[in-house]
Biopython code that builds the backbone (N, CA, C, O; Angstrom):
import numpy as np
from Bio.PDB.StructureBuilder import StructureBuilder

atoms = [
    (1, "UNK", "N", (52.722, 144.669, 63.630)),
    (1, "UNK", "CA", (52.934, 145.994, 64.151)),
    (1, "UNK", "C", (53.760, 145.946, 65.443)),
    (1, "UNK", "O", (54.583, 146.826, 65.693)),
    (2, "UNK", "N", (53.536, 144.932, 66.243)),
    (2, "UNK", "CA", (54.313, 144.812, 67.476)),
    (2, "UNK", "C", (55.790, 144.655, 67.152)),
    (2, "UNK", "O", (56.648, 145.193, 67.851)),
    (3, "UNK", "N", (56.075, 143.933, 66.112)),
    (3, "UNK", "CA", (57.457, 143.739, 65.693)),
    (3, "UNK", "C", (58.103, 145.065, 65.306)),
    (3, "UNK", "O", (59.281, 145.285, 65.588)),
    (4, "UNK", "N", (57.350, 145.942, 64.667)),
    (4, "UNK", "CA", (57.883, 147.252, 64.292)),
    (4, "UNK", "C", (58.220, 148.077, 65.530)),
    (4, "UNK", "O", (59.226, 148.786, 65.553)),
    (5, "UNK", "N", (57.377, 147.985, 66.560)),
    (5, "UNK", "CA", (57.653, 148.717, 67.796)),
    (5, "UNK", "C", (58.873, 148.160, 68.529)),
    (5, "UNK", "O", (59.522, 148.876, 69.292)),
    (6, "UNK", "N", (59.182, 146.894, 68.299)),
    (6, "UNK", "CA", (60.341, 146.299, 68.963)),
    (6, "UNK", "C", (61.622, 146.519, 68.167)),
    (6, "UNK", "O", (62.659, 146.862, 68.734)),
    (7, "UNK", "N", (61.550, 146.322, 66.862)),
    (7, "UNK", "CA", (62.762, 146.333, 66.049)),
    (7, "UNK", "C", (63.226, 147.744, 65.694)),
    (7, "UNK", "O", (64.427, 148.014, 65.710)),
    (8, "UNK", "N", (62.306, 148.640, 65.376)),
    (8, "UNK", "CA", (62.709, 149.965, 64.910)),
    (8, "UNK", "C", (63.500, 150.763, 65.946)),
    (8, "UNK", "O", (64.505, 151.365, 65.566)),
    (9, "UNK", "N", (63.118, 150.813, 67.237)),
    (9, "UNK", "CA", (63.983, 151.535, 68.189)),
    (9, "UNK", "C", (65.363, 150.903, 68.353)),
    (9, "UNK", "O", (66.363, 151.609, 68.484)),
    (10, "UNK", "N", (65.411, 149.569, 68.344)),
    (10, "UNK", "CA", (66.712, 148.895, 68.479)),
    (10, "UNK", "C", (67.592, 149.189, 67.269)),
    (10, "UNK", "O", (68.781, 149.476, 67.409)),
    (11, "UNK", "N", (66.997, 149.115, 66.080)),
    (11, "UNK", "CA", (67.758, 149.388, 64.862)),
    (11, "UNK", "C", (68.175, 150.849, 64.802)),
    (11, "UNK", "O", (69.277, 151.164, 64.353)),
    (12, "UNK", "N", (67.302, 151.742, 65.252)),
    (12, "UNK", "CA", (67.631, 153.174, 65.229)),
    (12, "UNK", "C", (68.825, 153.471, 66.128)),
    (12, "UNK", "O", (69.747, 154.185, 65.733)),
    (13, "UNK", "N", (68.800, 152.919, 67.338)),
    (13, "UNK", "CA", (69.913, 153.173, 68.255)),
    (13, "UNK", "C", (71.195, 152.466, 67.793)),
    (13, "UNK", "O", (72.294, 152.969, 68.024)),
    (14, "UNK", "N", (71.062, 151.325, 67.156)),
    (14, "UNK", "CA", (72.251, 150.590, 66.710)),
    (14, "UNK", "C", (72.892, 151.251, 65.500)),
    (14, "UNK", "O", (74.116, 151.253, 65.374)),
    (15, "UNK", "N", (72.080, 151.815, 64.604)),
    (15, "UNK", "CA", (72.605, 152.373, 63.366)),
    (15, "UNK", "C", (72.815, 153.881, 63.416)),
    (15, "UNK", "O", (73.315, 154.463, 62.453)),
    (16, "UNK", "N", (72.447, 154.516, 64.506)),
    (16, "UNK", "CA", (72.565, 155.981, 64.601)),
    (16, "UNK", "C", (74.019, 156.392, 64.754)),
    (16, "UNK", "O", (74.817, 155.666, 65.347)),
    (17, "UNK", "N", (74.362, 157.554, 64.221)),
    (17, "UNK", "CA", (75.727, 158.066, 64.419)),
    (17, "UNK", "C", (75.989, 158.372, 65.893)),
    (17, "UNK", "O", (75.047, 158.555, 66.664)),
    (18, "UNK", "N", (77.241, 158.427, 66.284)),
    (18, "UNK", "CA", (77.622, 158.630, 67.682)),
    (18, "UNK", "C", (77.093, 159.949, 68.249)),
    (18, "UNK", "O", (76.704, 159.999, 69.416)),
    (19, "UNK", "N", (77.070, 161.004, 67.455)),
    (19, "UNK", "CA", (76.633, 162.292, 67.986)),
    (19, "UNK", "C", (75.128, 162.287, 68.309)),
    (19, "UNK", "O", (74.691, 163.054, 69.168)),
    (20, "UNK", "N", (74.339, 161.454, 67.651)),
    (20, "UNK", "CA", (72.910, 161.344, 67.975)),
    (20, "UNK", "C", (72.660, 160.322, 69.084)),
    (20, "UNK", "O", (71.661, 160.423, 69.796)),
    (21, "UNK", "N", (73.536, 159.356, 69.238)),
    (21, "UNK", "CA", (73.355, 158.336, 70.271)),
    (21, "UNK", "C", (73.485, 158.917, 71.669)),
    (21, "UNK", "O", (72.973, 158.350, 72.635)),
    (22, "UNK", "N", (74.160, 160.031, 71.774)),
    (22, "UNK", "CA", (74.290, 160.649, 73.091)),
    (22, "UNK", "C", (72.992, 161.352, 73.513)),
    (22, "UNK", "O", (72.830, 161.694, 74.684)),
    (23, "UNK", "N", (72.092, 161.566, 72.590)),
    (23, "UNK", "CA", (70.800, 162.194, 72.890)),
    (23, "UNK", "C", (69.692, 161.197, 72.530)),
    (23, "UNK", "O", (69.129, 161.269, 71.437)),
    (24, "UNK", "N", (69.385, 160.292, 73.417)),
    (24, "UNK", "CA", (68.444, 159.214, 73.070)),
    (24, "UNK", "C", (67.015, 159.693, 72.807)),
    (24, "UNK", "O", (66.276, 159.033, 72.077)),
    (25, "UNK", "N", (66.615, 160.814, 73.381)),
    (25, "UNK", "CA", (65.255, 161.295, 73.160)),
    (25, "UNK", "C", (65.037, 161.695, 71.706)),
    (25, "UNK", "O", (63.946, 161.516, 71.164)),
    (26, "UNK", "N", (66.084, 162.238, 71.072)),
    (26, "UNK", "CA", (65.967, 162.596, 69.659)),
    (26, "UNK", "C", (65.755, 161.362, 68.782)),
    (26, "UNK", "O", (65.109, 161.455, 67.738)),
    (27, "UNK", "N", (66.276, 160.235, 69.180)),
    (27, "UNK", "CA", (66.101, 159.003, 68.418)),
    (27, "UNK", "C", (64.823, 158.262, 68.816)),
    (27, "UNK", "O", (64.197, 157.592, 67.994)),
    (28, "UNK", "N", (64.454, 158.392, 70.072)),
    (28, "UNK", "CA", (63.301, 157.632, 70.561)),
    (28, "UNK", "C", (61.981, 158.129, 69.951)),
    (28, "UNK", "O", (61.112, 157.324, 69.616)),
    (29, "UNK", "N", (61.835, 159.426, 69.810)),
    (29, "UNK", "CA", (60.571, 159.974, 69.285)),
    (29, "UNK", "C", (60.289, 159.479, 67.858)),
    (29, "UNK", "O", (59.201, 158.958, 67.613)),
    (30, "UNK", "N", (61.224, 159.620, 66.912)),
    (30, "UNK", "CA", (60.895, 159.100, 65.567)),
    (30, "UNK", "C", (60.833, 157.579, 65.501)),
    (30, "UNK", "O", (60.066, 157.019, 64.718)),
    (31, "UNK", "N", (61.647, 156.905, 66.331)),
    (31, "UNK", "CA", (61.645, 155.445, 66.250)),
    (31, "UNK", "C", (60.343, 154.849, 66.783)),
    (31, "UNK", "O", (59.979, 153.744, 66.383)),
    (32, "UNK", "N", (59.642, 155.533, 67.658)),
    (32, "UNK", "CA", (58.331, 155.068, 68.119)),
    (32, "UNK", "C", (57.185, 155.772, 67.401)),
    (32, "UNK", "O", (56.079, 155.238, 67.310)),
    (33, "UNK", "N", (57.451, 156.967, 66.894)),
    (33, "UNK", "CA", (56.400, 157.722, 66.214)),
    (33, "UNK", "C", (56.025, 157.140, 64.866)),
    (33, "UNK", "O", (54.852, 157.137, 64.495)),
    (34, "UNK", "N", (56.999, 156.653, 64.138)),
    (34, "UNK", "CA", (56.721, 156.069, 62.820)),
    (34, "UNK", "C", (55.839, 154.823, 62.938)),
    (34, "UNK", "O", (54.837, 154.739, 62.229)),
    (35, "UNK", "N", (56.162, 153.849, 63.799)),
    (35, "UNK", "CA", (55.253, 152.702, 63.923)),
    (35, "UNK", "C", (53.873, 153.095, 64.455)),
    (35, "UNK", "O", (52.868, 152.503, 64.063)),
    (36, "UNK", "N", (53.819, 154.085, 65.341)),
    (36, "UNK", "CA", (52.525, 154.524, 65.870)),
    (36, "UNK", "C", (51.674, 155.135, 64.759)),
    (36, "UNK", "O", (50.479, 154.853, 64.669)),
    (37, "UNK", "N", (52.274, 155.960, 63.923)),
    (37, "UNK", "CA", (51.536, 156.561, 62.810)),
    (37, "UNK", "C", (51.078, 155.492, 61.825)),
    (37, "UNK", "O", (49.949, 155.540, 61.338)),
    (38, "UNK", "N", (51.940, 154.536, 61.533)),
    (38, "UNK", "CA", (51.556, 153.447, 60.622)),
    (38, "UNK", "C", (50.440, 152.589, 61.216)),
    (38, "UNK", "O", (49.554, 152.133, 60.493)),
    (39, "UNK", "N", (50.483, 152.370, 62.526)),
    (39, "UNK", "CA", (49.434, 151.597, 63.187)),
    (39, "UNK", "C", (48.095, 152.307, 63.104)),
    (39, "UNK", "O", (47.077, 151.677, 62.818)),
    (40, "UNK", "N", (48.084, 153.611, 63.351)),
    (40, "UNK", "CA", (46.835, 154.370, 63.249)),
    (40, "UNK", "C", (46.301, 154.370, 61.817)),
    (40, "UNK", "O", (45.097, 154.230, 61.601)),
    (41, "UNK", "N", (47.186, 154.526, 60.852)),
    (41, "UNK", "CA", (46.778, 154.493, 59.448)),
    (41, "UNK", "C", (46.192, 153.130, 59.090)),
    (41, "UNK", "O", (45.155, 153.051, 58.431)),
    (42, "UNK", "N", (46.854, 152.060, 59.522)),
    (42, "UNK", "CA", (46.377, 150.707, 59.241)),
    (42, "UNK", "C", (45.025, 150.457, 59.904)),
    (42, "UNK", "O", (44.132, 149.866, 59.296)),
    (43, "UNK", "N", (44.874, 150.907, 61.152)),
    (43, "UNK", "CA", (43.611, 150.726, 61.873)),
    (43, "UNK", "C", (42.467, 151.454, 61.170)),
    (43, "UNK", "O", (41.384, 150.892, 61.013)),
    (44, "UNK", "N", (42.695, 152.690, 60.749)),
    (44, "UNK", "CA", (41.662, 153.451, 60.042)),
    (44, "UNK", "C", (41.290, 152.769, 58.735)),
    (44, "UNK", "O", (40.110, 152.673, 58.394)),
    (45, "UNK", "N", (42.294, 152.293, 58.000)),
    (45, "UNK", "CA", (42.023, 151.637, 56.712)),
    (45, "UNK", "C", (41.227, 150.338, 56.893)),
    (45, "UNK", "O", (40.297, 150.071, 56.132)),
    (46, "UNK", "N", (41.585, 149.541, 57.884)),
    (46, "UNK", "CA", (40.865, 148.290, 58.124)),
    (46, "UNK", "C", (39.423, 148.555, 58.571)),
    (46, "UNK", "O", (38.506, 147.837, 58.173)),
    (47, "UNK", "N", (39.229, 149.577, 59.391)),
    (47, "UNK", "CA", (37.886, 149.928, 59.818)),
    (47, "UNK", "C", (37.047, 150.375, 58.626)),
    (47, "UNK", "O", (35.887, 149.985, 58.495)),
    (48, "UNK", "N", (37.630, 151.184, 57.768)),
    (48, "UNK", "CA", (36.922, 151.664, 56.587)),
    (48, "UNK", "C", (36.577, 150.517, 55.640)),
    (48, "UNK", "O", (35.464, 150.449, 55.118)),
    (49, "UNK", "N", (37.531, 149.621, 55.422)),
    (49, "UNK", "CA", (37.281, 148.471, 54.533)),
    (49, "UNK", "C", (36.214, 147.543, 55.129)),
    (49, "UNK", "O", (35.368, 147.021, 54.403)),
    (50, "UNK", "N", (36.257, 147.344, 56.431)),
    (50, "UNK", "CA", (35.260, 146.496, 57.082)),
    (50, "UNK", "C", (33.858, 147.076, 56.983)),
    (50, "UNK", "O", (32.896, 146.349, 56.737)),
    (51, "UNK", "N", (33.743, 148.393, 57.174)),
    (51, "UNK", "CA", (32.439, 149.038, 57.084)),
    (51, "UNK", "C", (31.905, 148.975, 55.654)),
    (51, "UNK", "O", (30.720, 148.719, 55.443)),
    (52, "UNK", "N", (32.771, 149.206, 54.681)),
    (52, "UNK", "CA", (32.348, 149.119, 53.280)),
    (52, "UNK", "C", (31.896, 147.707, 52.934)),
    (52, "UNK", "O", (30.907, 147.525, 52.224)),
    (53, "UNK", "N", (32.619, 146.706, 53.437)),
    (53, "UNK", "CA", (32.248, 145.326, 53.162)),
    (53, "UNK", "C", (30.899, 144.984, 53.805)),
    (53, "UNK", "O", (30.077, 144.303, 53.192)),
    (54, "UNK", "N", (30.672, 145.449, 55.021)),
    (54, "UNK", "CA", (29.392, 145.192, 55.688)),
    (54, "UNK", "C", (28.251, 145.861, 54.946)),
    (54, "UNK", "O", (27.176, 145.276, 54.806)),
    (55, "UNK", "N", (28.469, 147.079, 54.467)),
    (55, "UNK", "CA", (27.431, 147.773, 53.700)),
    (55, "UNK", "C", (27.124, 147.045, 52.397)),
    (55, "UNK", "O", (25.961, 146.894, 52.023)),
    (56, "UNK", "N", (28.166, 146.595, 51.712)),
    (56, "UNK", "CA", (27.952, 145.856, 50.452)),
    (56, "UNK", "C", (27.186, 144.561, 50.694)),
    (56, "UNK", "O", (26.302, 144.203, 49.916)),
    (57, "UNK", "N", (27.524, 143.866, 51.765)),
    (57, "UNK", "CA", (26.824, 142.615, 52.059)),
    (57, "UNK", "C", (25.359, 142.860, 52.398)),
    (57, "UNK", "O", (24.489, 142.101, 51.970)),
    (58, "UNK", "N", (25.076, 143.916, 53.166)),
    (58, "UNK", "CA", (23.690, 144.226, 53.524)),
    (58, "UNK", "C", (22.887, 144.572, 52.274)),
    (58, "UNK", "O", (21.750, 144.122, 52.126)),
    (59, "UNK", "N", (23.457, 145.358, 51.382)),
    (59, "UNK", "CA", (22.745, 145.711, 50.150)),
    (59, "UNK", "C", (22.539, 144.478, 49.275)),
    (59, "UNK", "O", (21.493, 144.337, 48.641)),
    (60, "UNK", "N", (23.527, 143.587, 49.235)),
    (60, "UNK", "CA", (23.392, 142.392, 48.411)),
    (60, "UNK", "C", (22.295, 141.479, 48.940)),
    (60, "UNK", "O", (21.529, 140.912, 48.161)),
    (61, "UNK", "N", (22.215, 141.335, 50.262)),
    (61, "UNK", "CA", (21.157, 140.510, 50.854)),
    (61, "UNK", "C", (19.787, 141.097, 50.527)),
    (61, "UNK", "O", (18.862, 140.364, 50.178)),
    (62, "UNK", "N", (19.658, 142.410, 50.639)),
    (62, "UNK", "CA", (18.377, 143.056, 50.330)),
    (62, "UNK", "C", (18.047, 142.952, 48.846)),
    (62, "UNK", "O", (16.885, 142.795, 48.473)),
    (63, "UNK", "N", (19.077, 143.038, 47.995)),
    (63, "UNK", "CA", (18.859, 142.890, 46.552)),
    (63, "UNK", "C", (18.348, 141.488, 46.217)),
    (63, "UNK", "O", (17.406, 141.329, 45.441)),
    (64, "UNK", "N", (18.983, 140.474, 46.812)),
    (64, "UNK", "CA", (18.523, 139.099, 46.574)),
    (64, "UNK", "C", (17.105, 138.880, 47.069)),
    (64, "UNK", "O", (16.303, 138.208, 46.421)),
    (65, "UNK", "N", (16.808, 139.456, 48.226)),
    (65, "UNK", "CA", (15.457, 139.331, 48.774)),
    (65, "UNK", "C", (14.435, 139.968, 47.839)),
    (65, "UNK", "O", (13.348, 139.427, 47.633)),
    (66, "UNK", "N", (14.787, 141.114, 47.278)),
    (66, "UNK", "CA", (13.895, 141.782, 46.340)),
    (66, "UNK", "C", (13.709, 140.992, 45.058)),
    (66, "UNK", "O", (12.613, 140.957, 44.498)),
    (67, "UNK", "N", (14.782, 140.353, 44.589)),
    (67, "UNK", "CA", (14.672, 139.549, 43.369)),
    (67, "UNK", "C", (13.807, 138.307, 43.584)),
    (67, "UNK", "O", (13.121, 137.860, 42.665)),
    (68, "UNK", "N", (13.840, 137.755, 44.786)),
    (68, "UNK", "CA", (13.067, 136.547, 45.066)),
    (68, "UNK", "C", (11.618, 136.840, 45.466)),
    (68, "UNK", "O", (10.836, 135.911, 45.667)),
    (69, "UNK", "N", (11.254, 138.119, 45.584)),
    (69, "UNK", "CA", (9.899, 138.472, 46.017)),
    (69, "UNK", "C", (8.883, 138.013, 44.982)),
    (69, "UNK", "O", (8.998, 138.340, 43.801)),
    (70, "UNK", "N", (7.918, 137.277, 45.414)),
    (70, "UNK", "CA", (6.844, 136.840, 44.537)),
    (70, "UNK", "C", (7.126, 135.576, 43.760)),
    (70, "UNK", "O", (6.263, 135.125, 43.006)),
    (71, "UNK", "N", (8.310, 134.978, 43.911)),
    (71, "UNK", "CA", (8.600, 133.714, 43.241)),
    (71, "UNK", "C", (8.037, 132.562, 44.056)),
    (71, "UNK", "O", (7.949, 132.626, 45.282)),
    (72, "UNK", "N", (7.664, 131.521, 43.354)),
    (72, "UNK", "CA", (7.158, 130.318, 44.015)),
    (72, "UNK", "C", (8.360, 129.460, 44.402)),
    (72, "UNK", "O", (8.788, 128.592, 43.642)),
    (73, "UNK", "N", (8.890, 129.711, 45.580)),
    (73, "UNK", "CA", (10.097, 129.018, 46.031)),
    (73, "UNK", "C", (9.803, 127.545, 46.318)),
    (73, "UNK", "O", (10.615, 126.672, 46.011)),
    (74, "UNK", "N", (8.637, 127.276, 46.910)),
    (74, "UNK", "CA", (8.287, 125.912, 47.267)),
    (74, "UNK", "C", (7.950, 125.037, 46.065)),
    (74, "UNK", "O", (7.996, 123.811, 46.165)),
    (75, "UNK", "N", (7.613, 125.645, 44.935)),
    (75, "UNK", "CA", (7.276, 124.888, 43.745)),
    (75, "UNK", "C", (5.894, 124.242, 43.791)),
    (75, "UNK", "O", (5.615, 123.318, 43.027)),
    (76, "UNK", "N", (5.024, 124.728, 44.690)),
    (76, "UNK", "CA", (3.694, 124.141, 44.802)),
    (76, "UNK", "C", (2.634, 124.903, 44.011)),
    (76, "UNK", "O", (1.458, 124.541, 44.062)),
    (77, "UNK", "N", (3.022, 125.947, 43.282)),
    (77, "UNK", "CA", (2.081, 126.702, 42.474)),
    (77, "UNK", "C", (1.363, 127.797, 43.234)),
    (77, "UNK", "O", (0.579, 128.543, 42.647)),
    (78, "UNK", "N", (1.616, 127.907, 44.530)),
    (78, "UNK", "CA", (0.970, 128.934, 45.347)),
    (78, "UNK", "C", (2.063, 129.806, 45.954)),
    (78, "UNK", "O", (3.022, 129.306, 46.543)),
    (79, "UNK", "N", (1.901, 131.119, 45.798)),
    (79, "UNK", "CA", (2.861, 132.046, 46.408)),
    (79, "UNK", "C", (2.320, 132.409, 47.780)),
    (79, "UNK", "O", (1.354, 133.161, 47.908)),
    (80, "UNK", "N", (2.960, 131.862, 48.796)),
    (80, "UNK", "CA", (2.498, 132.067, 50.166)),
    (80, "UNK", "C", (3.048, 133.371, 50.728)),
    (80, "UNK", "O", (3.877, 134.027, 50.097)),
    (81, "UNK", "N", (2.581, 133.744, 51.922)),
    (81, "UNK", "CA", (2.987, 135.001, 52.548)),
    (81, "UNK", "C", (4.483, 135.026, 52.839)),
    (81, "UNK", "O", (5.103, 136.085, 52.743)),
    (82, "UNK", "N", (5.077, 133.891, 53.192)),
    (82, "UNK", "CA", (6.504, 133.847, 53.478)),
    (82, "UNK", "C", (7.340, 134.055, 52.220)),
    (82, "UNK", "O", (8.491, 134.483, 52.300)),
    (83, "UNK", "N", (6.759, 133.751, 51.055)),
    (83, "UNK", "CA", (7.489, 133.881, 49.802)),
    (83, "UNK", "C", (7.374, 135.279, 49.203)),
    (83, "UNK", "O", (8.120, 135.621, 48.285)),
    (84, "UNK", "N", (6.472, 136.068, 49.698)),
    (84, "UNK", "CA", (6.326, 137.435, 49.201)),
    (84, "UNK", "C", (7.314, 138.344, 49.908)),
    (84, "UNK", "O", (7.833, 138.014, 50.974)),
    (85, "UNK", "N", (7.563, 139.488, 49.301)),
    (85, "UNK", "CA", (8.471, 140.451, 49.926)),
    (85, "UNK", "C", (7.773, 141.084, 51.116)),
    (85, "UNK", "O", (6.653, 141.581, 51.004)),
    (86, "UNK", "N", (8.441, 141.059, 52.241)),
    (86, "UNK", "CA", (7.864, 141.595, 53.470)),
    (86, "UNK", "C", (8.075, 143.105, 53.519)),
    (86, "UNK", "O", (8.996, 143.638, 52.900)),
    (87, "UNK", "N", (7.220, 143.772, 54.254)),
    (87, "UNK", "CA", (7.379, 145.211, 54.422)),
    (87, "UNK", "C", (8.518, 145.504, 55.381)),
    (87, "UNK", "O", (8.985, 144.615, 56.092)),
    (88, "UNK", "N", (8.962, 146.745, 55.400)),
    (88, "UNK", "CA", (10.129, 147.086, 56.205)),
    (88, "UNK", "C", (9.834, 147.062, 57.703)),
    (88, "UNK", "O", (10.762, 146.955, 58.505)),
    (89, "UNK", "N", (8.557, 147.160, 58.101)),
    (89, "UNK", "CA", (8.209, 147.137, 59.528)),
    (89, "UNK", "C", (7.795, 145.741, 59.975)),
    (89, "UNK", "O", (7.087, 145.583, 60.970)),
    (90, "UNK", "N", (8.233, 144.748, 59.245)),
    (90, "UNK", "CA", (7.869, 143.361, 59.549)),
    (90, "UNK", "C", (8.317, 142.961, 60.951)),
    (90, "UNK", "O", (7.575, 142.281, 61.661)),
    (91, "UNK", "N", (9.501, 143.364, 61.356)),
    (91, "UNK", "CA", (10.016, 142.991, 62.671)),
    (91, "UNK", "C", (9.175, 143.603, 63.780)),
    (91, "UNK", "O", (8.965, 142.974, 64.817)),
    (92, "UNK", "N", (8.686, 144.836, 63.570)),
    (92, "UNK", "CA", (7.864, 145.489, 64.581)),
    (92, "UNK", "C", (6.508, 144.800, 64.689)),
    (92, "UNK", "O", (5.989, 144.605, 65.788)),
    (93, "UNK", "N", (5.945, 144.435, 63.555)),
    (93, "UNK", "CA", (4.666, 143.733, 63.564)),
    (93, "UNK", "C", (4.772, 142.381, 64.272)),
    (93, "UNK", "O", (3.883, 142.005, 65.036)),
    (94, "UNK", "N", (5.850, 141.660, 64.020)),
    (94, "UNK", "CA", (6.004, 140.361, 64.671)),
    (94, "UNK", "C", (6.226, 140.533, 66.170)),
    (94, "UNK", "O", (5.792, 139.694, 66.960)),
    (95, "UNK", "N", (6.898, 141.610, 66.567)),
    (95, "UNK", "CA", (7.089, 141.854, 67.986)),
    (95, "UNK", "C", (5.744, 142.143, 68.665)),
    (95, "UNK", "O", (5.460, 141.612, 69.739)),
    (96, "UNK", "N", (4.919, 142.987, 68.031)),
    (96, "UNK", "CA", (3.603, 143.281, 68.606)),
    (96, "UNK", "C", (2.705, 142.038, 68.630)),
    (96, "UNK", "O", (1.910, 141.854, 69.552)),
    (97, "UNK", "N", (2.841, 141.204, 67.621)),
    (97, "UNK", "CA", (2.053, 139.972, 67.570)),
    (97, "UNK", "C", (2.390, 139.076, 68.765)),
    (97, "UNK", "O", (1.518, 138.391, 69.299)),
    (98, "UNK", "N", (3.643, 139.087, 69.173)),
    (98, "UNK", "CA", (4.049, 138.282, 70.318)),
    (98, "UNK", "C", (3.729, 138.932, 71.653)),
    (98, "UNK", "O", (3.430, 138.238, 72.625)),
    (99, "UNK", "N", (3.788, 140.265, 71.712)),
    (99, "UNK", "CA", (3.562, 140.963, 72.973)),
    (99, "UNK", "C", (2.097, 141.277, 73.256)),
    (99, "UNK", "O", (1.715, 141.405, 74.419)),
    (100, "UNK", "N", (1.274, 141.403, 72.229)),
    (100, "UNK", "CA", (-0.108, 141.831, 72.413)),
    (100, "UNK", "C", (-0.899, 140.925, 73.360)),
    (100, "UNK", "O", (-1.642, 141.445, 74.193)),
    (101, "UNK", "N", (-0.777, 139.608, 73.276)),
    (101, "UNK", "CA", (-1.519, 138.762, 74.216)),
    (101, "UNK", "C", (-1.037, 138.907, 75.664)),
    (101, "UNK", "O", (-1.793, 138.610, 76.590)),
    (102, "UNK", "N", (0.179, 139.348, 75.874)),
    (102, "UNK", "CA", (0.722, 139.457, 77.218)),
    (102, "UNK", "C", (0.253, 140.746, 77.909)),
    (102, "UNK", "O", (0.159, 140.791, 79.136)),
    (103, "UNK", "N", (-0.037, 141.782, 77.133)),
    (103, "UNK", "CA", (-0.408, 143.078, 77.698)),
    (103, "UNK", "C", (-1.757, 142.966, 78.394)),
    (103, "UNK", "O", (-2.690, 142.355, 77.871)),
    (104, "UNK", "N", (-1.850, 143.558, 79.571)),
    (104, "UNK", "CA", (-3.074, 143.551, 80.374)),
    (104, "UNK", "C", (-4.186, 144.301, 79.620)),
    (104, "UNK", "O", (-3.978, 145.449, 79.230)),
    (105, "UNK", "N", (-5.363, 143.682, 79.403)),
    (105, "UNK", "CA", (-6.436, 144.345, 78.666)),
    (105, "UNK", "C", (-6.958, 145.611, 79.367)),
    (105, "UNK", "O", (-7.508, 146.495, 78.709)),
    (106, "UNK", "N", (-6.792, 145.705, 80.683)),
    (106, "UNK", "CA", (-7.247, 146.886, 81.397)),
    (106, "UNK", "C", (-6.443, 148.126, 81.022)),
    (106, "UNK", "O", (-6.919, 149.248, 81.196)),
    (107, "UNK", "N", (-5.238, 147.937, 80.515)),
    (107, "UNK", "CA", (-4.417, 149.072, 80.122)),
    (107, "UNK", "C", (-4.948, 149.713, 78.831)),
    (107, "UNK", "O", (-4.671, 150.885, 78.576)),
    (108, "UNK", "N", (-5.697, 148.976, 78.022)),
    (108, "UNK", "CA", (-6.204, 149.492, 76.755)),
    (108, "UNK", "C", (-7.550, 150.190, 76.917)),
    (108, "UNK", "O", (-8.034, 150.818, 75.975)),
    (109, "UNK", "N", (-8.160, 150.090, 78.091)),
    (109, "UNK", "CA", (-9.452, 150.729, 78.336)),
    (109, "UNK", "C", (-9.206, 152.143, 78.817)),
    (109, "UNK", "O", (-8.394, 152.373, 79.713)),
    (110, "UNK", "N", (-9.922, 153.102, 78.208)),
    (110, "UNK", "CA", (-9.715, 154.483, 78.636)),
    (110, "UNK", "C", (-10.598, 154.866, 79.795)),
    (110, "UNK", "O", (-10.538, 156.001, 80.269)),
]
sb = StructureBuilder()
sb.init_structure("model")
sb.init_model(0)
sb.init_chain("A")
sb.init_seg("    ")
for serial, (resi, resn, name, xyz) in enumerate(atoms, 1):
    if name == "N":
        sb.init_residue(resn, " ", resi, " ")
    sb.init_atom(name, np.array(xyz, "f"), 0.0, 1.0, " ", f" {name:<3s}", serial, name[0])
structure = sb.get_structure()
């Protein structure tokens, strides 16, 4: 894109007819406006594609996790808690499990 911003104004001024070369503002606006519009279009498209790809990857990870729920991954014949599908509030529960011993017991007394 940087190359377009450099080459297009130079090419526009070099290839423009003499009657337009005397008015550089008429040439400067389209010669910089076209690369700017293309840059914005490209940026929007890349952002959209990136977001779609991230969404697809997140759904795929969750799908795989759901398919593996309840399988004996370790092969020991016992389905342990780590091998089962966790609930959606698992992260909150683990956070409370870590913070609960730190909280002052006097705060829980009414």
